[in-house]
C-alpha positions in Angstrom: -81.9 -5.9 70.4 -78.6 -5.8 68.5 -79.3 -2.3 67.3 -79.9 -1.1 70.9 -76.6 -2.7 72.0 -74.8 -1.1 69.1 -76.1 2.4 70.2 -75.2 1.6 73.9 -71.6 0.5 73.1 -70.7 3.2 70.7 -67.7 5.3 71.7 -69.7 8.4 72.6 -66.7 10.4 73.8 -65.0 9.9 70.4 -68.2 10.9 68.5 -68.9 13.9 70.8 -65.3 15.2 70.2 -65.6 14.7 66.5 -68.9 16.6 66.3 -67.6 19.5 68.4 -64.6 19.8 66.0 -67.0 19.6 63.0 -69.3 22.3 64.6 -66.3 24.6 65.2 -65.4 24.0 61.6 -68.8 25.0 60.4 -68.7 28.2 62.4 -65.3 29.0 61.0 -66.4 28.3 57.4 -69.4 30.7 58.0 -67.0 33.4 59.3 -64.4 32.9 56.6 -66.9 32.9 53.7 -69.1 35.7 55.1 -70.1 38.2 52.4 -68.3 36.2 49.6 -69.5 33.9 46.8 -68.9 31.0 49.1 -71.3 32.2 51.7 -73.5 29.1 51.4 -70.6 26.8 52.1 -71.4 26.5 55.8 -74.8 24.9 55.3 -73.3 22.6 52.7 -70.8 21.5 55.3 -73.8 20.8 57.6 -75.1 18.5 54.9 -71.8 16.8 54.6 -71.6 16.2 58.3 -75.1 14.7 58.3 -74.2 12.4 55.4 -71.0 11.5 57.2 -72.8 10.5 60.4 -75.2 8.3 58.4 -72.4 6.6 56.5 -70.4 6.2 59.8 -73.3 4.3 61.2 -73.4 2.0 58.2 -69.7 1.3 58.3 -69.8 0.6 62.1 -72.7 -1.8 61.7 -71.0 -4.2 59.3 -68.4 -6.5 60.9 -65.0 -5.3 59.8 -63.9 -8.9 59.1 -66.5 -8.8 56.3 -65.0 -5.6 55.0 -61.5 -7.1 55.2 -62.6 -10.0 53.1 -63.8 -7.6 50.4 -60.7 -5.4 50.6 -59.2 -6.6 47.3 -62.4 -5.8 45.5 -62.5 -2.3 47.1 -58.9 -1.8 46.2 -59.2 -2.5 42.4 -62.5 -0.5 42.4 -60.6 2.4 43.8 -57.8 2.1 41.3 -60.4 2.1 38.5 -62.0 5.1 40.1 -58.7 7.0 40.1 -58.2 6.1 36.4 -61.7 7.4 35.7 -60.8 10.7 37.4 -57.8 11.1 35.0 -60.1 10.3 32.0 -63.4 12.0 33.0 -62.6 14.3 35.9 -63.2 18.0 36.0 -60.1 20.1 35.6 -59.8 22.9 38.2 -56.6 25.0 38.4 -54.7 22.7 36.2 -55.6 19.5 38.1 -58.1 16.7 37.7 -59.2 15.6 41.1 -63.0 15.4 41.1 -65.8 13.6 39.3 -68.8 16.0 38.8 -72.1 14.8 40.3 -75.7 16.1 39.8 -76.6 19.2 41.9 -73.2 20.9 41.7 -71.5 18.3 44.0 -68.1 16.7 43.3 -66.7 13.4 44.3 -63.1 13.1 45.2 -62.1 9.4 44.8 -58.6 9.9 46.3 -60.1 10.8 49.7 -61.9 7.4 50.0 -58.9 5.5 48.8 -57.4 6.2 52.3 -60.2 4.1 53.8 -59.5 1.3 51.3 -55.8 1.3 52.0 -56.4 1.1 55.8 -58.4 -2.1 55.2 -55.9 -3.5 52.6 -52.8 -3.0 54.9 -54.7 -4.4 57.9 -55.7 -7.5 55.9 -52.3 -8.1 54.4 -50.3 -7.7 57.7 -52.8 -9.7 59.8 -52.6 -12.6 57.3 -48.8 -12.9 57.6 -47.7 -16.2 59.1 -44.4 -15.0 60.7 -43.7 -12.7 63.6 -42.1 -10.1 61.3 -42.8 -9.1 57.6 -40.1 -10.2 55.2 -38.5 -8.0 52.5 -40.8 -9.4 49.8 -43.8 -8.6 52.0 -42.7 -5.0 52.3 -42.0 -4.7 48.5 -45.4 -6.2 47.7 -47.3 -4.0 50.2 -45.3 -0.9 49.1 -46.3 -1.6 45.5 -50.0 -2.0 46.4 -49.9 1.4 48.2 -47.7 3.0 45.6 -50.0 2.3 42.6 -52.9 4.5 43.8 -50.4 7.0 45.1 -48.8 7.3 41.6 -52.3 7.8 40.0 -53.1 10.5 42.5 -49.7 12.2 41.8 -50.7 12.2 38.1 -53.8 14.3 38.9 -51.6 16.1 40.3 -52.2 16.0 44.0 -49.0 15.6 46.0 -50.6 16.1 49.4 -53.1 13.3 49.1 -50.6 11.0 47.6 -48.2 11.6 50.5 -51.1 10.9 53.0 -51.2 7.3 51.9 -47.7 6.7 53.2 -48.5 7.0 57.0 -51.0 4.2 56.6 -48.3 2.0 55.2 -45.7 3.2 57.7 -47.9 2.7 60.7 -48.8 -0.8 59.6 -45.3 -2.1 59.0 -44.0 -0.4 62.1 -46.6 -2.2 64.3 -45.9 -5.5 62.4 -42.3 -5.3 63.5 -39.4 -4.1 61.3 -35.9 -5.5 61.4 -33.1 -2.9 61.4 -31.9 -4.2 58.0 -35.3 -3.3 56.5 -35.1 0.2 58.1 -31.7 0.8 56.5 -32.9 -0.5 53.1 -36.0 1.7 53.2 -33.9 4.7 54.1 -31.5 4.0 51.2 -34.4 3.5 48.8 -36.0 6.8 50.0 -32.7 8.7 49.6 -32.2 7.3 46.0 -35.8 8.1 45.1 -35.6 11.8 46.1 -33.9 13.0 42.9 -36.3 11.0 40.7 -39.3 12.4 42.7 -38.0 15.9 42.3 -38.0 15.6 38.5 -41.5 14.2 38.6 -42.9 17.2 40.4 -44.7 20.0 38.6 -43.0 23.4 38.4 -45.5 25.0 40.9 -44.8 22.1 43.3 -41.1 22.6 43.1 -41.6 26.3 43.7 -43.6 25.5 46.9 -40.8 23.5 48.3 -38.2 26.1 47.5 -40.2 29.0 49.0 -40.9 26.9 52.1 -37.3 27.5 53.1 -37.6 31.2 52.3 -41.2 32.5 51.7 -39.8 36.1 51.2 -38.1 34.8 48.0 -41.4 35.1 46.2 -43.7 37.1 48.5 -46.4 37.8 45.8 -46.3 34.3 44.3 -45.7 30.9 45.8 -44.7 32.4 49.2 -47.8 34.6 49.5 -50.1 32.0 51.2 -47.5 31.2 53.9 -46.7 34.8 54.6 -50.4 35.8 54.9 -51.1 32.7 57.0 -48.3 33.6 59.5 -49.6 37.2 59.7 -53.1 35.9 60.4 -51.9 33.5 63.1 -49.9 36.2 64.8 -52.7 38.8 64.5 -54.9 36.6 66.7 -53.0 37.4 69.9 -54.2 35.8 73.1 -58.0 35.9 72.7 -58.5 36.5 68.9 -60.4 39.2 67.1 -63.8 37.5 67.2 -66.0 35.7 64.6 -66.2 37.6 61.3 -63.7 40.2 62.6 -60.4 38.8 61.5 -58.8 41.4 59.2 -56.6 39.0 57.2 -59.6 36.7 56.7 -62.3 39.2 56.1 -60.2 41.5 53.8 -59.4 38.4 51.7 -55.6 38.6 52.2 -55.7 35.0 53.4 -56.3 32.6 50.4 -58.8 29.7 50.8 -59.5 30.4 54.5 -62.3 27.8 54.5 -60.3 24.9 53.2 -56.6 24.3 53.6 -55.9 27.4 55.6 -58.9 27.3 57.9 -56.7 26.9 60.9 -55.1 30.3 60.1 -58.4 32.0 60.0 -59.5 30.2 63.2 -56.2 31.3 65.0 -56.8 34.9 63.9 -60.4 35.0 65.2 -60.0 32.9 68.3 -56.4 33.5 69.4 -53.9 31.5 71.3 -56.5 30.2 73.7 -58.8 29.0 71.0 -55.9 27.2 69.3 -55.0 25.5 72.5 -58.6 24.3 72.9 -58.7 22.9 69.4 -55.4 21.2 69.7 -56.6 19.7 72.9 -59.7 18.4 71.2 -57.7 16.8 68.4 -55.4 15.2 71.0 -58.3 13.7 72.8 -59.7 12.4 69.5 -56.4 10.8 68.6 -56.2 9.2 72.1 -59.7 7.8 71.8 -58.7 6.2 68.5 -55.5 4.7 70.0 -57.5 3.5 73.0 -59.8 1.6 70.7 -56.8 0.0 69.0 -55.4 -1.1 72.3 -58.6 -3.1 73.2 -59.2 -4.5 69.7 -60.3 -8.1 69.6 -57.5 -9.1 67.1 -54.5 -7.9 65.2 -56.6 -6.9 62.2 -58.7 -4.6 64.3 -55.6 -3.1 65.9 -54.1 -2.4 62.5 -57.3 -0.7 61.3 -57.6 1.6 64.3 -53.9 2.5 64.3 -54.0 3.2 60.6 -56.7 5.8 61.2 -54.6 7.2 64.1 -51.5 7.4 61.9 -53.4 9.2 59.2 -55.0 11.6 61.6 -51.7 12.5 63.2 -50.1 13.0 59.7 -52.9 15.4 58.6 -52.7 17.4 61.8 -48.9 17.8 61.7 -48.8 18.7 58.1 -51.8 21.0 57.9 -51.0 22.9 61.1 -47.3 22.9 60.3 -48.2 24.3 56.9 -50.2 27.3 58.2 -47.4 28.3 60.5 -44.7 27.9 57.9 -43.0 24.8 59.3 -44.1 22.5 56.5 -44.4 23.0 52.8 -47.8 23.9 51.3 -49.2 20.6 50.1 -53.0 21.1 50.1 -53.8 18.7 52.9 -57.1 19.6 54.6 -57.6 19.7 58.4 -59.7 16.7 59.4 -63.4 17.5 60.1 -62.8 21.2 60.0 -61.8 22.1 56.4 -64.6 22.6 53.9 -65.2 19.6 51.5 -67.7 16.9 51.3 -65.4 14.1 50.3 -63.0 14.8 53.1 -65.6 15.2 55.8 -67.5 12.0 54.7 -64.3 9.9 54.4 -63.2 11.0 57.9 -66.5 10.0 59.4 -66.3 6.7 57.6 -62.8 6.1 59.1 -64.2 6.9 62.6 -67.0 4.4 61.7 -64.2 1.8 61.2 -62.8 2.7 64.7 -66.3 2.2 66.1 -66.5 -1.1 64.2 -63.4 -2.4 65.9 -64.8 -1.3 69.3 -68.2 -3.0 68.7 -66.7 -6.3 67.6 -65.0 -6.4 71.0 -68.4 -6.7 72.6 -69.6 -9.3 70.1 -72.1 -7.0 68.4 
């Protein structure tokens, strides 16, 4: 009986929107990899979506209070996993981000750390006794989030490390910040910028420099952004059609099935297609926020809004990146970009949102 109630009370609009976005992503991956060595990527993406749906169901079926109680265990396990990546991970293009698995698959631990941090921040803030977090609470929570972020930076993967920050920011914003804390955080951020600059790799520094002026290095670090902007502009109003985008099919656009998939989509589906996709993402975001508003307790609200904050961050950075309004940081587009770890982790986070919804009905 409980299983039937679970099915009946699922957020079907949210799941439908997510599946439509994933289906469009599969179509775009097929088009972007057509006639290349990655031509089998689309069916692998189908497999990842299937696994994601199964894992989403599992996450939704376990009371999130149980998951919150185990959050410290998940946290230290994820830290150990990130250390294992640095020691045992496969090096690709100068970075260690994946642990090889049988069958040619790869496991990216850093993607699943997002899920763990959402649970950790929700547990920490919901356990606070006062109305507002104190300075020591912010420092402790910042250190807890900063440790995995530092390990991911070591891989190096700046984009994923930065994606942990919206989870923290959304949590402490909802918990209630005093203006003194805002000023202190701003000063700490300003003082940390020079230190952070020296910690960046040379290619990361070059990406930030060429973000301001891509024509400074048109055949090097500025190449991706320039080609991406050409592809977006070439789409016009209605696009050139599936497998007919010149920038994509002639391989001028780098990695059109992963980080720059939205550029390829804009070229082949045009301004109208872009508006439709942005509308779908907006509806998905609003469904997540709506579930946060009706959560049974503060912990559930923090979980759902953590997912919402992370989703908004990914959308702003990835789409801003492909149109030249944000630096290239390697952040994938949720549910659309090719990648098993990314797709499965996003479905797991949507499973958490469903979990919050279902507990409202006492399931």
